mmCIF file as gemmi writes it, N, C-alpha and C atoms, coordinates in Angstrom:
data_model
loop_
_atom_site.group_PDB
_atom_site.id
_atom_site.type_symbol
_atom_site.label_atom_id
_atom_site.label_alt_id
_atom_site.label_comp_id
_atom_site.label_asym_id
_atom_site.label_entity_id
_atom_site.label_seq_id
_atom_site.pdbx_PDB_ins_code
_atom_site.Cartn_x
_atom_site.Cartn_y
_atom_site.Cartn_z
_atom_site.occupancy
_atom_site.B_iso_or_equiv
_atom_site.pdbx_formal_charge
_atom_site.auth_seq_id
_atom_site.auth_asym_id
_atom_site.pdbx_PDB_model_num
ATOM 1 N N . MET Axp A 1 ? -149.744 139.244 62.133 1 0 ? 1 A 1
ATOM 2 C CA . MET Axp A 1 ? -148.897 137.68 61.988 1 0 ? 1 A 1
ATOM 3 C C . MET Axp A 1 ? -148.086 138.042 61.773 1 0 ? 1 A 1
ATOM 4 N N . GLY Axp A 2 ? -147.444 138.577 60.654 1 0 ? 2 A 1
ATOM 5 C CA . GLY Axp A 2 ? -146.177 138.942 60.055 1 0 ? 2 A 1
ATOM 6 C C . GLY Axp A 2 ? -145.342 140.123 60.386 1 0 ? 2 A 1
ATOM 7 N N . ASP Axp A 3 ? -144.072 140.112 60.326 1 0 ? 3 A 1
ATOM 8 C CA . ASP Axp A 3 ? -143.387 141.225 60.741 1 0 ? 3 A 1
ATOM 9 C C . ASP Axp A 3 ? -142.5 141.904 59.396 1 0 ? 3 A 1
ATOM 10 N N . ARG Axp A 4 ? -143.59 142.775 58.818 1 0 ? 4 A 1
ATOM 11 C CA . ARG Axp A 4 ? -142.996 143.422 57.427 1 0 ? 4 A 1
ATOM 12 C C . ARG Axp A 4 ? -141.511 144.458 57.575 1 0 ? 4 A 1
ATOM 13 N N . ARG Axp A 5 ? -141.453 144.981 58.489 1 0 ? 5 A 1
ATOM 14 C CA . ARG Axp A 5 ? -140.171 145.407 58.631 1 0 ? 5 A 1
ATOM 15 C C . ARG Axp A 5 ? -138.746 145.325 58.287 1 0 ? 5 A 1
ATOM 16 N N . PRO Axp A 6 ? -138.452 145.845 57.659 1 0 ? 6 A 1
ATOM 17 C CA . PRO Axp A 6 ? -136.958 145.271 57.177 1 0 ? 6 A 1
ATOM 18 C C . PRO Axp A 6 ? -135.887 145.215 58.707 1 0 ? 6 A 1
ATOM 19 N N . ARG Axp A 7 ? -135.111 143.551 58.322 1 0 ? 7 A 1
ATOM 20 C CA . ARG Axp A 7 ? -134.541 143.863 59.694 1 0 ? 7 A 1
ATOM 21 C C . ARG Axp A 7 ? -133.267 144.563 59.497 1 0 ? 7 A 1
ATOM 22 N N . ALA Axp A 8 ? -132.551 144.957 60.891 1 0 ? 8 A 1
ATOM 23 C CA . ALA Axp A 8 ? -131.082 145.501 60.936 1 0 ? 8 A 1
ATOM 24 C C . ALA Axp A 8 ? -130.084 144.685 60.379 1 0 ? 8 A 1
ATOM 25 N N . ARG Axp A 9 ? -129.177 145.101 59.71 1 0 ? 9 A 1
ATOM 26 C CA . ARG Axp A 9 ? -127.975 144.413 59.572 1 0 ? 9 A 1
ATOM 27 C C . ARG Axp A 9 ? -127.617 143.335 60.785 1 0 ? 9 A 1
ATOM 28 N N . GLY Axp A 10 ? -127.587 142.512 60.948 1 0 ? 10 A 1
ATOM 29 C CA . GLY Axp A 10 ? -127.327 141.544 61.986 1 0 ? 10 A 1
ATOM 30 C C . GLY Axp A 10 ? -125.786 141.352 62.006 1 0 ? 10 A 1
ATOM 31 N N . GLY Axp A 11 ? -125.453 140.108 62.709 1 0 ? 11 A 1
ATOM 32 C CA . GLY Axp A 11 ? -124.066 139.661 62.839 1 0 ? 11 A 1
ATOM 33 C C . GLY Axp A 11 ? -123.633 138.641 62.391 1 0 ? 11 A 1
ATOM 34 N N . ILE Axp A 12 ? -122.336 138.422 62.289 1 0 ? 12 A 1
ATOM 35 C CA . ILE Axp A 12 ? -121.956 137.24 61.499 1 0 ? 12 A 1
ATOM 36 C C . ILE Axp A 12 ? -122.749 135.849 62.181 1 0 ? 12 A 1
ATOM 37 N N . ARG Axp A 13 ? -123.261 135.11 61.265 1 0 ? 13 A 1
ATOM 38 C CA . ARG Axp A 13 ? -124.001 133.859 61.381 1 0 ? 13 A 1
ATOM 39 C C . ARG Axp A 13 ? -123.267 132.8 60.534 1 0 ? 13 A 1
ATOM 40 N N . ASP Axp A 14 ? -123.56 131.703 61.153 1 0 ? 14 A 1
ATOM 41 C CA . ASP Axp A 14 ? -122.922 130.548 61.042 1 0 ? 14 A 1
ATOM 42 C C . ASP Axp A 14 ? -122.959 130.579 59.167 1 0 ? 14 A 1
ATOM 43 N N . ARG Axp A 15 ? -124.549 130.44 58.987 1 0 ? 15 A 1
ATOM 44 C CA . ARG Axp A 15 ? -124.676 130.102 57.233 1 0 ? 15 A 1
ATOM 45 C C . ARG Axp A 15 ? -123.194 131.088 56.948 1 0 ? 15 A 1
ATOM 46 N N . HIS Axp A 16 ? -123.341 132.109 57.004 1 0 ? 16 A 1
ATOM 47 C CA . HIS Axp A 16 ? -122.373 133.177 56.238 1 0 ? 16 A 1
ATOM 48 C C . HIS Axp A 16 ? -121.172 132.859 56.495 1 0 ? 16 A 1
ATOM 49 N N . VAL Axp A 17 ? -120.659 132 57.449 1 0 ? 17 A 1
ATOM 50 C CA . VAL Axp A 17 ? -118.88 131.216 57.076 1 0 ? 17 A 1
ATOM 51 C C . VAL Axp A 17 ? -118.919 129.924 56.576 1 0 ? 17 A 1
ATOM 52 N N . VAL Axp A 18 ? -120.224 129.397 56.7 1 0 ? 18 A 1
ATOM 53 C CA . VAL Axp A 18 ? -120.062 127.821 55.586 1 0 ? 18 A 1
ATOM 54 C C . VAL Axp A 18 ? -120.213 128.713 54.481 1 0 ? 18 A 1
ATOM 55 N N . LEU Axp A 19 ? -120.975 129.536 53.735 1 0 ? 19 A 1
ATOM 56 C CA . LEU Axp A 19 ? -121.151 130.207 52.288 1 0 ? 19 A 1
ATOM 57 C C . LEU Axp A 19 ? -119.423 130.938 51.951 1 0 ? 19 A 1
ATOM 58 N N . VAL Axp A 20 ? -119.129 131.584 52.822 1 0 ? 20 A 1
ATOM 59 C CA . VAL Axp A 20 ? -117.611 132.309 52.515 1 0 ? 20 A 1
ATOM 60 C C . VAL Axp A 20 ? -116.882 130.628 52.373 1 0 ? 20 A 1
ATOM 61 N N . ALA Axp A 21 ? -116.606 130.12 53.269 1 0 ? 21 A 1
ATOM 62 C CA . ALA Axp A 21 ? -115.653 128.667 53.283 1 0 ? 21 A 1
ATOM 63 C C . ALA Axp A 21 ? -116.366 127.975 51.911 1 0 ? 21 A 1
ATOM 64 N N . SER Axp A 22 ? -117.221 128.004 51.622 1 0 ? 22 A 1
ATOM 65 C CA . SER Axp A 22 ? -117.323 127.216 50.92 1 0 ? 22 A 1
ATOM 66 C C . SER Axp A 22 ? -117.227 127.525 48.947 1 0 ? 22 A 1
ATOM 67 N N . ALA Axp A 23 ? -117.362 129.317 48.94 1 0 ? 23 A 1
ATOM 68 C CA . ALA Axp A 23 ? -116.551 129.806 48.286 1 0 ? 23 A 1
ATOM 69 C C . ALA Axp A 23 ? -115.541 129.653 47.52 1 0 ? 23 A 1
ATOM 70 N N . VAL Axp A 24 ? -114.778 129.757 48.96 1 0 ? 24 A 1
ATOM 71 C CA . VAL Axp A 24 ? -112.977 129.905 48.822 1 0 ? 24 A 1
ATOM 72 C C . VAL Axp A 24 ? -112.451 128.553 48.304 1 0 ? 24 A 1
ATOM 73 N N . VAL Axp A 25 ? -112.941 127.671 49.382 1 0 ? 25 A 1
ATOM 74 C CA . VAL Axp A 25 ? -112.988 126.141 48.711 1 0 ? 25 A 1
ATOM 75 C C . VAL Axp A 25 ? -113.253 125.759 47.387 1 0 ? 25 A 1
ATOM 76 N N . ALA Axp A 26 ? -114.4 126.305 46.787 1 0 ? 26 A 1
ATOM 77 C CA . ALA Axp A 26 ? -114.845 126.459 45.058 1 0 ? 26 A 1
ATOM 78 C C . ALA Axp A 26 ? -113.418 126.655 44.442 1 0 ? 26 A 1
ATOM 79 N N . ILE Axp A 27 ? -113.51 128.283 44.605 1 0 ? 27 A 1
ATOM 80 C CA . ILE Axp A 27 ? -112.024 129.054 43.869 1 0 ? 27 A 1
ATOM 81 C C . ILE Axp A 27 ? -111.265 128.25 44.125 1 0 ? 27 A 1
ATOM 82 N N . VAL Axp A 28 ? -110.228 127.593 44.698 1 0 ? 28 A 1
ATOM 83 C CA . VAL Axp A 28 ? -109.396 127.015 44.805 1 0 ? 28 A 1
ATOM 84 C C . VAL Axp A 28 ? -109.21 125.511 44.126 1 0 ? 28 A 1
ATOM 85 N N . LEU Axp A 29 ? -110.62 124.911 44.499 1 0 ? 29 A 1
ATOM 86 C CA . LEU Axp A 29 ? -110.357 123.632 43.642 1 0 ? 29 A 1
ATOM 87 C C . LEU Axp A 29 ? -110.355 123.999 41.623 1 0 ? 29 A 1
ATOM 88 N N . GLY Axp A 30 ? -111.327 125.087 41.781 1 0 ? 30 A 1
ATOM 89 C CA . GLY Axp A 30 ? -111.721 125.595 40.34 1 0 ? 30 A 1
ATOM 90 C C . GLY Axp A 30 ? -109.699 126.07 39.597 1 0 ? 30 A 1
ATOM 91 N N . LEU Axp A 31 ? -109.331 126.512 40.318 1 0 ? 31 A 1
ATOM 92 C CA . LEU Axp A 31 ? -107.886 127.129 40.188 1 0 ? 31 A 1
ATOM 93 C C . LEU Axp A 31 ? -107.111 125.908 39.804 1 0 ? 31 A 1
ATOM 94 N N . GLN Axp A 32 ? -107.09 124.717 40.55 1 0 ? 32 A 1
ATOM 95 C CA . GLN Axp A 32 ? -106.435 123.495 40.622 1 0 ? 32 A 1
ATOM 96 C C . GLN Axp A 32 ? -106.79 122.504 39.669 1 0 ? 32 A 1
ATOM 97 N N . LEU Axp A 33 ? -107.949 122.421 39.249 1 0 ? 33 A 1
ATOM 98 C CA . LEU Axp A 33 ? -108.697 122.404 37.887 1 0 ? 33 A 1
ATOM 99 C C . LEU Axp A 33 ? -108.217 122.389 36.91 1 0 ? 33 A 1
ATOM 100 N N . LEU Axp A 34 ? -108.315 124.163 36.963 1 0 ? 34 A 1
ATOM 101 C CA . LEU Axp A 34 ? -107.631 124.811 35.043 1 0 ? 34 A 1
ATOM 102 C C . LEU Axp A 34 ? -105.978 124.861 35.222 1 0 ? 34 A 1
ATOM 103 N N . SER Axp A 35 ? -105.624 124.597 36.858 1 0 ? 35 A 1
ATOM 104 C CA . SER Axp A 35 ? -104.334 124.674 36.616 1 0 ? 35 A 1
ATOM 105 C C . SER Axp A 35 ? -103.728 123.198 35.719 1 0 ? 35 A 1
ATOM 106 N N . THR Axp A 36 ? -104.805 122.112 36.012 1 0 ? 36 A 1
ATOM 107 C CA . THR Axp A 36 ? -104.944 120.842 35.511 1 0 ? 36 A 1
ATOM 108 C C . THR Axp A 36 ? -104.326 120.817 33.692 1 0 ? 36 A 1
ATOM 109 N N . PHE Axp A 37 ? -105.351 121.414 33.412 1 0 ? 37 A 1
ATOM 110 C CA . PHE Axp A 37 ? -106.236 121.417 31.921 1 0 ? 37 A 1
ATOM 111 C C . PHE Axp A 37 ? -105.008 122.53 31.409 1 0 ? 37 A 1
ATOM 112 N N . VAL Axp A 38 ? -104.4 123.898 31.896 1 0 ? 38 A 1
ATOM 113 C CA . VAL Axp A 38 ? -104.145 124.533 31.001 1 0 ? 38 A 1
ATOM 114 C C . VAL Axp A 38 ? -102.484 124.841 31.687 1 0 ? 38 A 1
ATOM 115 N N . PRO Axp A 39 ? -101.593 124.247 31.346 1 0 ? 39 A 1
ATOM 116 C CA . PRO Axp A 39 ? -100.48 124.27 31.262 1 0 ? 39 A 1
ATOM 117 C C . PRO Axp A 39 ? -99.475 125.297 31.682 1 0 ? 39 A 1
ATOM 118 N N . ALA Axp A 40 ? -99.853 126.483 31.461 1 0 ? 40 A 1
ATOM 119 C CA . ALA Axp A 40 ? -99.414 127.937 31.529 1 0 ? 40 A 1
ATOM 120 C C . ALA Axp A 40 ? -99.79 128.132 32.793 1 0 ? 40 A 1
ATOM 121 N N . VAL Axp A 41 ? -101.073 128.023 32.757 1 0 ? 41 A 1
ATOM 122 C CA . VAL Axp A 41 ? -101.854 128.148 34.55 1 0 ? 41 A 1
ATOM 123 C C . VAL Axp A 41 ? -101.292 127.482 35.537 1 0 ? 41 A 1
ATOM 124 N N . GLY Axp A 42 ? -100.963 126.191 35.126 1 0 ? 42 A 1
ATOM 125 C CA . GLY Axp A 42 ? -100.094 125.413 36.121 1 0 ? 42 A 1
ATOM 126 C C . GLY Axp A 42 ? -98.928 125.997 36.452 1 0 ? 42 A 1
ATOM 127 N N . ASP Axp A 43 ? -97.861 126.13 35.487 1 0 ? 43 A 1
ATOM 128 C CA . ASP Axp A 43 ? -96.71 126.657 35.71 1 0 ? 43 A 1
ATOM 129 C C . ASP Axp A 43 ? -96.584 128.37 36.636 1 0 ? 43 A 1
ATOM 130 N N . PHE Axp A 44 ? -97.628 129.235 36.138 1 0 ? 44 A 1
ATOM 131 C CA . PHE Axp A 44 ? -97.587 129.77 36.629 1 0 ? 44 A 1
ATOM 132 C C . PHE Axp A 44 ? -97.913 130.085 38.33 1 0 ? 44 A 1
ATOM 133 N N . LEU Axp A 45 ? -98.727 128.986 38.636 1 0 ? 45 A 1
ATOM 134 C CA . LEU Axp A 45 ? -99.342 128.725 40.203 1 0 ? 45 A 1
ATOM 135 C C . LEU Axp A 45 ? -97.914 128.404 40.747 1 0 ? 45 A 1
ATOM 136 N N . GLY Axp A 46 ? -97.553 127.018 39.626 1 0 ? 46 A 1
ATOM 137 C CA . GLY Axp A 46 ? -96.403 126.281 40.587 1 0 ? 46 A 1
ATOM 138 C C . GLY Axp A 46 ? -95.018 127.149 40.802 1 0 ? 46 A 1
ATOM 139 N N . LEU Axp A 47 ? -94.803 128.53 40.461 1 0 ? 47 A 1
ATOM 140 C CA . LEU Axp A 47 ? -93.571 129.152 40.118 1 0 ? 47 A 1
ATOM 141 C C . LEU Axp A 47 ? -93.341 130.003 41.588 1 0 ? 47 A 1
ATOM 142 N N . ALA Axp A 48 ? -94.325 130.516 41.892 1 0 ? 48 A 1
ATOM 143 C CA . ALA Axp A 48 ? -94.313 130.963 43.156 1 0 ? 48 A 1
ATOM 144 C C . ALA Axp A 48 ? -95.925 130.653 43.951 1 0 ? 48 A 1
ATOM 145 N N . PRO Axp A 49 ? -96.01 130.85 45.489 1 0 ? 49 A 1
ATOM 146 C CA . PRO Axp A 49 ? -97.101 130.232 45.922 1 0 ? 49 A 1
ATOM 147 C C . PRO Axp A 49 ? -98.255 131.507 46.249 1 0 ? 49 A 1
ATOM 148 N N . VAL Axp A 50 ? -98.69 131.081 44.918 1 0 ? 50 A 1
ATOM 149 C CA . VAL Axp A 50 ? -99.644 132.473 44.283 1 0 ? 50 A 1
ATOM 150 C C . VAL Axp A 50 ? -100.921 132.217 45.733 1 0 ? 50 A 1
ATOM 151 N N . LEU Axp A 51 ? -101.566 131.137 45.393 1 0 ? 51 A 1
ATOM 152 C CA . LEU Axp A 51 ? -103.057 130.612 45.788 1 0 ? 51 A 1
ATOM 153 C C . LEU Axp A 51 ? -102.782 131.036 47.527 1 0 ? 51 A 1
ATOM 154 N N . ILE Axp A 52 ? -101.092 129.791 47.957 1 0 ? 52 A 1
ATOM 155 C CA . ILE Axp A 52 ? -100.696 130.57 49.313 1 0 ? 52 A 1
ATOM 156 C C . ILE Axp A 52 ? -101.024 131.856 50.145 1 0 ? 52 A 1
ATOM 157 N N . GLY Axp A 53 ? -100.274 132.649 48.968 1 0 ? 53 A 1
ATOM 158 C CA . GLY Axp A 53 ? -100.245 134.279 49.476 1 0 ? 53 A 1
ATOM 159 C C . GLY Axp A 53 ? -101.412 134.56 49.489 1 0 ? 53 A 1
ATOM 160 N N . THR Axp A 54 ? -102.415 134.469 48.286 1 0 ? 54 A 1
ATOM 161 C CA . THR Axp A 54 ? -103.554 134.988 48.39 1 0 ? 54 A 1
ATOM 162 C C . THR Axp A 54 ? -104.667 134.681 49.329 1 0 ? 54 A 1
ATOM 163 N N . LEU Axp A 55 ? -104.679 133.617 49.825 1 0 ? 55 A 1
ATOM 164 C CA . LEU Axp A 55 ? -105.484 133.068 51.299 1 0 ? 55 A 1
ATOM 165 C C . LEU Axp A 55 ? -104.64 133.438 52.423 1 0 ? 55 A 1
ATOM 166 N N . ILE Axp A 56 ? -103.399 133.696 52.761 1 0 ? 56 A 1
ATOM 167 C CA . ILE Axp A 56 ? -103.135 134.568 53.603 1 0 ? 56 A 1
ATOM 168 C C . ILE Axp A 56 ? -103.636 135.613 53.459 1 0 ? 56 A 1
ATOM 169 N N . VAL Axp A 57 ? -103.41 136.309 52.491 1 0 ? 57 A 1
ATOM 170 C CA . VAL Axp A 57 ? -103.906 138.303 52.871 1 0 ? 57 A 1
ATOM 171 C C . VAL Axp A 57 ? -105.433 138.139 52.812 1 0 ? 57 A 1
ATOM 172 N N . VAL Axp A 58 ? -106.319 137.526 52.272 1 0 ? 58 A 1
ATOM 173 C CA . VAL Axp A 58 ? -107.645 136.917 52.272 1 0 ? 58 A 1
ATOM 174 C C . VAL Axp A 58 ? -108.143 137.3 53.759 1 0 ? 58 A 1
ATOM 175 N N . THR Axp A 59 ? -107.381 136.151 54.445 1 0 ? 59 A 1
ATOM 176 C CA . THR Axp A 59 ? -107.372 135.902 56.014 1 0 ? 59 A 1
ATOM 177 C C . THR Axp A 59 ? -107.487 137.019 56.432 1 0 ? 59 A 1
ATOM 178 N N . LEU Axp A 60 ? -106.115 137.826 56.407 1 0 ? 60 A 1
ATOM 179 C CA . LEU Axp A 60 ? -105.889 138.664 56.946 1 0 ? 60 A 1
ATOM 180 C C . LEU Axp A 60 ? -106.671 140.183 56.827 1 0 ? 60 A 1
ATOM 181 N N . VAL Axp A 61 ? -107.573 140.213 55.688 1 0 ? 61 A 1
ATOM 182 C CA . VAL Axp A 61 ? -108.647 141.076 55.523 1 0 ? 61 A 1
ATOM 183 C C . VAL Axp A 61 ? -109.407 140.642 56.415 1 0 ? 61 A 1
ATOM 184 N N . VAL Axp A 62 ? -110.127 139.634 56.046 1 0 ? 62 A 1
ATOM 185 C CA . VAL Axp A 62 ? -111.283 139.071 57.158 1 0 ? 62 A 1
ATOM 186 C C . VAL Axp A 62 ? -111.205 139.074 58.838 1 0 ? 62 A 1
ATOM 187 N N . LEU Axp A 63 ? -110.154 138.865 58.783 1 0 ? 63 A 1
ATOM 188 C CA . LEU Axp A 63 ? -109.522 139.103 60.336 1 0 ? 63 A 1
ATOM 189 C C . LEU Axp A 63 ? -109.631 140.814 60.876 1 0 ? 63 A 1
ATOM 190 N N . ALA Axp A 64 ? -109.265 141.557 60.017 1 0 ? 64 A 1
ATOM 191 C CA . ALA Axp A 64 ? -109.337 142.685 59.968 1 0 ? 64 A 1
ATOM 192 C C . ALA Axp A 64 ? -110.566 143.623 60.598 1 0 ? 64 A 1
ATOM 193 N N . ARG Axp A 65 ? -111.528 142.374 59.709 1 0 ? 65 A 1
ATOM 194 C CA . ARG Axp A 65 ? -112.708 142.923 59.52 1 0 ? 65 A 1
ATOM 195 C C . ARG Axp A 65 ? -114.119 142.966 60.787 1 0 ? 65 A 1
ATOM 196 N N . ALA Axp A 66 ? -113.309 141.816 60.456 1 0 ? 66 A 1
ATOM 197 C CA . ALA Axp A 66 ? -113.867 140.828 62.03 1 0 ? 66 A 1
ATOM 198 C C . ALA Axp A 66 ? -113.471 141.834 63.17 1 0 ? 66 A 1
ATOM 199 N N . LEU Axp A 67 ? -112.394 141.968 63.392 1 0 ? 67 A 1
ATOM 200 C CA . LEU Axp A 67 ? -111.852 142.733 64.755 1 0 ? 67 A 1
ATOM 201 C C . LEU Axp A 67 ? -112.54 144.017 64.913 1 0 ? 67 A 1
ATOM 202 N N . ARG Axp A 68 ? -112.316 144.579 63.871 1 0 ? 68 A 1
ATOM 203 C CA . ARG Axp A 68 ? -112.811 146.041 63.736 1 0 ? 68 A 1
ATOM 204 C C . ARG Axp A 68 ? -113.404 146.733 64.64 1 0 ? 68 A 1
ATOM 205 N N . PRO Axp A 69 ? -113.798 147.695 65.613 1 0 ? 69 A 1
ATOM 206 C CA . PRO Axp A 69 ? -115.121 147.724 66.372 1 0 ? 69 A 1
ATOM 207 C C . PRO Axp A 69 ? -116.317 148.324 65.297 1 0 ? 69 A 1
ATOM 208 N N . ARG Axp A 70 ? -117.109 148.056 66.089 1 0 ? 70 A 1
ATOM 209 C CA . ARG Axp A 70 ? -118.454 148.562 65.507 1 0 ? 70 A 1
ATOM 210 C C . ARG Axp A 70 ? -119.188 149.528 66.078 1 0 ? 70 A 1
ATOM 211 N N . PRO Axp A 71 ? -119.6 150.63 65.046 1 0 ? 71 A 1
ATOM 212 C CA . PRO Axp A 71 ? -120.377 151.751 66.081 1 0 ? 71 A 1
ATOM 213 C C . PRO Axp A 71 ? -121.831 150.858 66.999 1 0 ? 71 A 1
ATOM 214 N N . PRO Axp A 72 ? -122.298 152.145 67.774 1 0 ? 72 A 1
ATOM 215 C CA . PRO Axp A 72 ? -123.309 151.156 68.45 1 0 ? 72 A 1
ATOM 216 C C . PRO Axp A 72 ? -124.574 151.47 68.13 1 0 ? 72 A 1
ATOM 217 N N . ALA Axp A 73 ? -125.418 150.429 68.069 1 0 ? 73 A 1
ATOM 218 C CA . ALA Axp A 73 ? -126.624 150.588 67.851 1 0 ? 73 A 1
ATOM 219 C C . ALA Axp A 73 ? -127.615 151.638 67.992 1 0 ? 73 A 1
ATOM 220 N N . VAL Axp A 74 ? -128.24 151.909 66.686 1 0 ? 74 A 1
ATOM 221 C CA . VAL Axp A 74 ? -128.699 153.492 67.688 1 0 ? 74 A 1
ATOM 222 C C . VAL Axp A 74 ? -130.638 152.969 67.46 1 0 ? 74 A 1
């Protein structure tokens, strides 16, 4: 009736993309809220484009991992 074998690690699914995007948005909004209530954090984030730089670096890492060739499944 049910297959109890563990599934092989599959590809990236839509829900994975949505979860990662939601986490990134939550982190950015959380930092924005934190910088509103803590002036020192707001000053740090306002002096340099820290959030933008971080998002660019994370995007490059995700793209590099997505474009990396995968070994063939056995």
